[in-house]
Legacy VTK file of the C-alpha trace (Angstrom):
# vtk DataFile Version 3.0
C-alpha trace
ASCII
DATASET POLYDATA
POINTS 515 float
95.190 197.322 91.550
95.048 193.934 93.250
94.902 193.483 97.029
97.448 190.891 98.248
97.615 189.218 101.687
101.050 187.845 102.603
101.280 185.618 105.694
104.779 184.662 106.900
106.223 184.537 110.402
109.417 186.080 108.939
107.596 188.811 107.031
110.148 191.435 108.086
112.776 189.622 106.005
110.562 189.962 102.947
110.537 193.782 102.833
112.484 193.931 99.530
109.914 191.646 97.907
107.023 193.692 99.266
108.544 196.989 98.113
109.107 195.465 94.677
105.422 194.497 94.388
104.226 197.841 95.767
106.291 199.605 93.108
104.412 197.471 90.565
101.148 198.865 91.925
100.009 196.016 94.184
98.664 196.669 97.696
100.194 194.311 100.282
98.691 193.464 103.668
101.251 191.740 105.928
100.496 189.248 108.735
102.759 186.935 110.735
100.577 183.916 111.532
97.961 181.583 110.170
95.411 182.841 112.680
95.969 186.452 111.556
95.652 185.351 107.916
92.263 183.731 108.574
91.035 186.823 110.440
92.224 189.150 107.668
90.386 187.125 105.017
87.176 187.232 107.049
87.326 191.022 107.383
88.616 192.171 104.008
88.502 191.216 100.324
91.785 189.990 98.852
92.574 188.957 95.291
95.449 186.596 96.193
96.917 185.156 99.407
100.594 184.190 99.795
100.749 181.671 102.623
103.923 180.354 104.267
103.604 176.631 104.905
105.865 176.648 108.058
104.498 179.067 110.673
104.416 178.574 114.455
101.026 177.694 115.865
98.589 177.183 112.986
100.468 175.855 109.942
99.969 177.148 106.429
98.068 174.013 105.398
95.766 174.301 108.408
95.176 177.990 107.723
94.499 177.157 104.070
91.598 174.874 105.046
89.965 177.636 107.115
90.500 180.282 104.433
88.917 178.022 101.805
85.917 177.381 104.053
85.240 181.121 104.149
86.407 182.054 100.631
86.476 178.937 98.429
87.267 180.889 95.232
90.151 182.916 96.702
93.464 181.969 95.028
96.083 180.868 97.574
99.792 180.502 96.771
101.641 178.159 99.134
105.272 179.057 99.902
107.433 176.459 101.643
110.992 175.364 102.261
110.011 171.725 101.806
110.326 169.878 98.524
108.878 166.699 99.977
106.348 165.076 97.660
103.873 164.495 100.494
103.787 168.181 101.396
103.254 169.154 97.767
100.446 166.620 97.396
98.747 167.884 100.577
98.910 171.454 99.288
97.694 170.590 95.815
94.907 168.437 97.247
93.794 171.451 99.251
93.192 173.377 96.034
96.074 175.809 96.062
96.444 178.059 93.028
100.250 177.918 92.903
103.210 176.417 94.778
106.581 178.148 95.341
109.765 176.811 96.976
111.855 179.085 99.205
113.926 181.063 98.686
111.688 182.885 96.263
112.789 185.904 94.262
110.595 188.909 93.413
110.193 187.893 89.763
108.823 184.502 90.805
106.224 186.231 92.952
105.350 188.668 90.147
104.978 185.831 87.640
102.666 183.942 89.999
100.504 187.050 90.417
100.294 187.629 86.687
99.274 183.991 86.105
96.525 184.259 88.687
95.257 187.792 88.085
96.001 188.526 84.471
95.973 185.073 82.918
92.707 185.576 81.047
93.829 188.916 79.624
97.282 187.618 78.685
95.827 184.491 77.078
93.271 186.579 75.199
95.963 188.901 73.874
98.177 186.001 72.834
95.366 184.055 71.132
94.207 187.209 69.360
97.732 187.881 68.124
98.173 184.278 66.937
94.844 184.324 65.088
95.724 187.662 63.480
98.991 186.131 62.273
97.122 183.120 60.871
94.247 185.154 59.418
95.842 186.017 56.085
97.020 182.504 55.331
93.660 181.069 56.372
91.794 183.557 54.153
93.915 182.556 51.164
93.270 178.918 51.953
89.489 179.352 52.256
89.387 181.001 48.829
91.790 178.590 47.152
90.792 175.582 45.011
91.110 172.985 47.734
90.864 169.239 47.365
88.989 166.971 49.789
91.898 166.532 52.212
92.699 170.243 52.166
89.120 171.094 53.064
89.389 168.765 56.051
92.549 170.503 57.278
90.994 173.928 56.707
87.877 172.969 58.665
90.037 171.662 61.499
91.884 174.974 61.593
88.659 177.020 61.617
87.271 174.867 64.428
90.520 175.217 66.377
90.284 178.991 66.266
86.579 178.959 67.174
87.407 177.044 70.358
90.529 179.063 71.192
88.796 182.405 70.726
85.920 181.142 72.864
88.364 180.403 75.699
90.006 183.804 75.402
86.705 185.701 75.214
88.127 187.814 72.377
84.770 189.044 71.103
86.067 191.246 68.282
88.149 188.450 66.790
85.229 186.037 67.093
83.211 188.257 64.734
86.106 188.220 62.267
86.324 184.436 62.488
82.544 184.091 62.018
82.875 186.045 58.794
85.738 183.803 57.689
83.751 180.673 58.533
80.764 181.958 56.533
83.054 182.522 53.569
84.431 179.006 53.952
80.896 177.619 54.140
79.960 179.225 50.823
83.087 177.969 49.075
82.660 174.478 50.528
79.151 174.448 49.066
80.598 175.137 45.601
83.227 172.448 46.134
80.583 169.830 47.031
78.369 170.707 44.085
81.368 170.430 41.733
82.610 167.080 43.063
79.918 165.106 44.856
78.397 163.385 41.807
81.842 162.279 40.636
82.677 160.884 44.072
79.485 158.862 44.230
80.210 157.431 40.782
83.904 156.768 41.495
84.980 159.101 38.714
87.686 160.599 40.935
90.916 158.741 41.562
90.981 160.262 45.050
87.455 159.634 46.339
87.609 160.635 50.021
86.519 158.466 52.912
82.710 158.676 52.944
79.867 157.049 54.847
79.562 154.042 52.548
83.317 153.285 52.447
84.230 154.117 56.065
84.003 150.479 57.211
86.206 149.340 54.337
88.835 152.034 54.629
88.929 152.828 58.330
87.587 149.886 60.340
88.837 146.786 58.514
92.534 147.777 58.896
92.037 148.189 62.664
90.668 144.662 63.024
94.150 143.333 62.281
95.339 144.756 65.623
95.515 142.657 68.776
92.446 142.604 70.966
88.885 143.692 70.272
87.891 146.993 68.687
85.163 149.028 70.373
83.386 151.097 67.729
81.303 153.935 69.198
78.964 155.803 66.865
77.629 158.898 68.644
74.723 160.045 66.522
74.852 163.647 65.248
78.271 164.505 66.731
79.806 167.633 65.252
83.597 167.922 65.085
83.626 170.789 67.605
81.598 168.643 70.005
84.248 165.947 69.724
86.886 168.572 70.598
84.796 169.560 73.629
84.942 166.028 75.081
88.392 165.043 73.812
90.220 166.620 76.745
88.357 164.380 79.163
89.645 161.259 77.401
93.309 162.089 76.939
94.239 161.149 80.526
93.273 157.571 79.674
93.763 157.391 75.896
96.253 158.394 73.245
94.711 159.813 70.089
96.374 157.685 67.423
94.533 159.255 64.512
92.146 162.204 64.480
90.551 162.326 61.069
87.405 163.676 59.468
85.370 161.950 56.793
82.614 163.047 54.407
79.056 162.149 55.376
76.867 161.299 52.398
73.741 163.231 51.455
71.223 163.439 52.927
73.154 163.926 56.163
70.441 162.134 58.111
70.415 158.949 60.143
68.204 157.068 57.695
70.657 157.439 54.822
74.104 158.069 56.289
74.093 155.545 59.129
72.548 152.723 57.111
75.136 153.328 54.379
77.932 153.340 56.954
77.081 149.938 58.410
76.134 148.359 55.083
79.259 149.614 53.334
77.171 150.443 50.259
75.018 153.377 49.120
71.328 153.721 50.078
70.399 152.858 46.497
72.355 149.602 46.713
70.798 148.848 50.111
67.298 149.333 48.712
68.076 146.875 45.914
69.843 144.293 48.094
67.340 144.507 50.953
64.035 145.682 49.430
62.039 144.498 52.455
64.292 146.380 54.888
64.659 149.739 53.160
61.936 152.266 54.037
61.625 155.432 51.965
60.948 158.811 53.572
57.201 158.924 52.964
56.602 155.306 53.987
55.480 154.279 57.450
57.852 152.444 59.752
61.239 152.874 61.398
64.059 153.943 59.123
66.922 152.443 61.160
65.677 149.080 62.362
68.113 146.917 60.418
71.558 148.389 61.087
72.839 145.201 62.705
71.690 143.113 59.724
73.445 145.515 57.343
76.616 145.362 59.480
76.698 141.577 59.536
76.035 141.439 55.789
79.055 143.702 55.264
81.318 141.036 56.781
79.436 138.146 55.171
80.084 139.627 51.718
83.791 139.617 52.565
83.660 136.056 53.944
84.942 137.314 57.287
83.824 135.026 60.087
84.333 136.673 63.474
82.449 137.460 66.649
80.587 140.772 66.491
78.254 142.492 68.932
75.883 145.356 68.216
74.173 147.588 70.793
71.997 150.659 70.345
71.641 152.968 73.354
68.576 155.204 73.299
68.023 155.874 77.009
69.857 156.193 80.315
68.930 152.761 81.669
70.185 151.001 78.544
73.451 152.935 78.796
73.938 151.984 82.451
73.139 148.345 81.752
75.709 148.143 78.965
78.290 149.964 81.095
77.777 147.387 83.864
78.385 144.567 81.375
80.997 146.166 79.121
83.730 143.740 80.229
81.659 140.830 78.892
82.279 142.069 75.346
86.020 141.421 75.400
85.616 138.047 73.635
84.290 139.734 70.474
86.563 140.990 67.733
84.299 143.981 67.026
81.822 145.652 69.363
79.610 148.303 67.782
77.816 150.673 70.162
75.429 153.278 68.746
74.753 156.112 71.174
71.769 158.297 70.296
71.876 161.033 72.938
73.362 163.951 70.958
70.769 163.586 68.210
68.016 163.494 70.829
69.526 166.595 72.414
69.376 168.521 69.136
65.717 167.605 68.607
64.746 168.379 72.203
66.577 171.684 71.882
64.367 172.576 68.915
61.156 171.664 70.725
61.828 172.919 74.280
62.363 176.599 74.977
64.377 175.963 78.160
66.893 173.701 76.401
67.031 176.097 73.457
68.051 178.880 75.814
70.664 176.661 77.463
72.268 175.993 74.074
71.540 179.151 72.136
74.681 178.999 69.997
77.561 176.705 69.082
79.589 177.634 72.181
76.723 176.744 74.519
75.918 173.597 72.488
79.503 172.394 72.958
79.287 173.091 76.681
76.000 171.196 77.002
77.464 168.228 75.123
80.498 168.183 77.427
78.309 168.308 80.545
76.221 165.416 79.269
79.289 163.345 78.389
80.998 163.803 81.762
77.973 162.367 83.584
76.961 159.753 81.023
77.250 155.952 81.000
79.304 156.450 77.835
82.064 158.138 79.841
81.913 155.271 82.353
82.253 152.704 79.559
85.295 154.451 78.127
86.970 154.597 81.562
86.423 150.882 82.067
87.737 150.076 78.593
90.843 152.195 79.204
91.614 150.018 82.216
91.448 147.010 79.868
93.934 148.561 77.403
91.220 148.745 74.754
91.280 149.955 71.159
88.474 152.469 70.585
87.092 154.083 67.456
84.710 157.032 67.865
82.716 158.437 64.991
79.269 159.629 63.965
76.899 159.380 61.031
76.449 163.108 60.389
76.863 166.508 61.995
74.444 169.411 62.286
74.361 173.090 61.413
72.925 176.088 63.246
70.353 177.314 60.720
69.789 181.044 60.460
68.386 181.805 56.995
65.049 180.556 55.623
64.498 179.726 51.978
61.093 178.975 50.448
60.261 175.671 48.812
57.087 174.258 47.273
56.266 170.587 46.754
53.342 168.196 46.626
51.748 166.762 49.753
54.114 163.769 49.775
57.240 165.933 49.936
59.389 165.086 52.971
59.283 167.296 56.054
63.000 167.573 56.880
64.171 171.192 57.076
67.515 170.573 55.376
66.530 168.293 52.510
63.419 167.541 50.507
62.576 164.711 48.180
59.432 164.557 46.137
57.813 165.539 42.851
57.669 169.029 41.344
59.957 170.725 43.883
60.113 174.476 43.325
62.689 176.657 45.114
65.283 179.387 44.801
68.358 177.944 43.134
71.326 179.618 44.806
70.713 178.228 48.313
70.013 174.701 47.100
72.010 171.768 45.774
69.550 170.015 43.454
69.876 166.404 42.326
67.461 165.571 39.494
68.638 161.974 39.154
68.877 160.468 42.654
70.544 157.319 41.332
73.503 159.475 40.251
74.316 160.061 43.935
73.418 156.597 45.193
69.884 157.408 46.361
66.649 155.503 45.680
63.706 157.301 44.106
60.378 157.430 45.910
58.611 157.978 42.573
59.655 157.992 38.943
59.777 161.796 38.910
61.180 162.307 42.420
64.168 164.616 42.879
66.238 165.724 45.876
66.924 169.253 47.086
69.567 169.900 49.764
69.786 173.166 51.682
73.342 174.511 51.752
75.318 176.626 54.222
72.975 177.697 57.081
69.693 177.833 55.139
66.566 175.886 56.051
63.488 175.074 53.975
60.145 176.671 54.798
56.826 176.296 52.980
55.021 179.538 52.019
52.035 178.584 54.218
52.466 180.025 57.743
55.910 181.155 56.616
56.635 183.619 59.441
55.553 181.208 62.160
57.884 178.443 60.990
60.749 180.834 60.364
60.566 182.088 63.953
60.126 178.580 65.341
63.075 176.950 63.580
65.532 179.830 63.175
68.687 179.341 65.297
68.111 175.627 65.811
70.529 172.812 64.979
69.382 170.787 61.982
70.842 168.129 59.701
70.145 166.533 56.349
71.704 169.170 54.119
75.000 169.964 52.447
77.092 172.084 54.805
80.610 171.818 56.125
79.346 171.195 59.696
77.048 168.360 58.601
79.377 166.664 56.121
82.857 166.885 57.694
82.582 164.676 60.739
84.991 163.010 63.191
86.552 159.571 62.829
88.867 159.093 65.812
91.092 156.129 66.703
92.110 155.931 70.362
94.372 153.526 72.189
94.380 153.170 75.964
97.543 154.430 77.640
LINES 1 516
515 0 1 2 3 4 5 6 7 8 9 10 11 12 13 14 15 16 17 18 19 20 21 22 23 24 25 26 27 28 29 30 31 32 33 34 35 36 37 38 39 40 41 42 43 44 45 46 47 48 49 50 51 52 53 54 55 56 57 58 59 60 61 62 63 64 65 66 67 68 69 70 71 72 73 74 75 76 77 78 79 80 81 82 83 84 85 86 87 88 89 90 91 92 93 94 95 96 97 98 99 100 101 102 103 104 105 106 107 108 109 110 111 112 113 114 115 116 117 118 119 120 121 122 123 124 125 126 127 128 129 130 131 132 133 134 135 136 137 138 139 140 141 142 143 144 145 146 147 148 149 150 151 152 153 154 155 156 157 158 159 160 161 162 163 164 165 166 167 168 169 170 171 172 173 174 175 176 177 178 179 180 181 182 183 184 185 186 187 188 189 190 191 192 193 194 195 196 197 198 199 200 201 202 203 204 205 206 207 208 209 210 211 212 213 214 215 216 217 218 219 220 221 222 223 224 225 226 227 228 229 230 231 232 233 234 235 236 237 238 239 240 241 242 243 244 245 246 247 248 249 250 251 252 253 254 255 256 257 258 259 260 261 262 263 264 265 266 267 268 269 270 271 272 273 274 275 276 277 278 279 280 281 282 283 284 285 286 287 288 289 290 291 292 293 294 295 296 297 298 299 300 301 302 303 304 305 306 307 308 309 310 311 312 313 314 315 316 317 318 319 320 321 322 323 324 325 326 327 328 329 330 331 332 333 334 335 336 337 338 339 340 341 342 343 344 345 346 347 348 349 350 351 352 353 354 355 356 357 358 359 360 361 362 363 364 365 366 367 368 369 370 371 372 373 374 375 376 377 378 379 380 381 382 383 384 385 386 387 388 389 390 391 392 393 394 395 396 397 398 399 400 401 402 403 404 405 406 407 408 409 410 411 412 413 414 415 416 417 418 419 420 421 422 423 424 425 426 427 428 429 430 431 432 433 434 435 436 437 438 439 440 441 442 443 444 445 446 447 448 449 450 451 452 453 454 455 456 457 458 459 460 461 462 463 464 465 466 467 468 469 470 471 472 473 474 475 476 477 478 479 480 481 482 483 484 485 486 487 488 489 490 491 492 493 494 495 496 497 498 499 500 501 502 503 504 505 506 507 508 509 510 511 512 513 514
């Protein structure tokens, strides 16, 4: 059982409390001064220290500093008669674990101990119980005939439980959830194959928000608000990665609307981001801007004209307003924009494309060290959060919060952790992306693939008259038969995008307002 140190110059008056805790199985070491408390901590391991703030000689706060120097991770509970705000702030600033006001009763002490010593276990048990209660309803939902909005809510719920079970370290329940998520992934694949062509041809009355109508349906209404809108597009940001950084924004921002939208296929920067800024499909872009659209097999950058597409979007609507566009691809560019972010306040719309997360996913594939740092979705979320906290992007958002800014955060596509290879054969001009292929005479296994024989039916340009598209679904990835085993081992358990999965297609669209 836990070893407790209790330091109080009136320790003899606390015998009933000590007996109460000893009957609960705790071992209590009693001292009467701050000096004795410091000495005890240097000579023996304790799990928790109760420290009286008012002791003759060395005060509790002074003793706390010395104890933390020796044992920085040791939880210390400060007990005081004072309710003065300054005393509380001093104690909290000194990294106390809890704060109790005299007179304390035994149950208060017991509760504090349980919070400090058993919190992880209690949280794990509670989260496990809550997930078990939700499991049946979620299973029914995953297997029901959901519409587009219902799939969004279901995906949010699955992501919520993935993050909560991660915090609680409930390993057994995580395996159950993984199975449920796999089932959802398969059913989402069927849903997309049954509806996607109709959406892209506006045959549904309720076409969801998608890449090519996001500007129209989400951004234009926000431009009616007072002040400028800062539109951040973080390339390749999964919904769970947004949840990983959200908590570090809520001190400065209120989340007005947390939504998800449907990324178009292929879920790649070339197609999805260009369609987002142009407000039209890739096929329409290729017709309207034939000199700017570059097909997969052609040489040249695929995203060099986003600003032109964005400005054309507003020109077509005869909207004359000041717009800025910035693309951040390295640390120096991010710092430079952060230093000058206040200069953008005269514009009605400021678009900032941030490419780091996409770069991270590609580096992770290529570099063994980074791959080991982010071996699964939990680690990938943690790596994203670490990057964000120390990034110029976080600095920009802090500065904008101080200016009472309106902020919209989104992405162009997500990514999926690929685990299962599937063979594909094509001619030498077939594209190299692991999650989608376009070319002539594609040959593959049907069940893992969403095939589109007429690209124009889903708003995509053809490379050749006989070109088709094949999209990997769920967590599959395409591999050619040549050197099959080598490429399977190289790309398995990497994050990829371009295909038709729930993690790639359901992506965040978040409206924030500074507090």
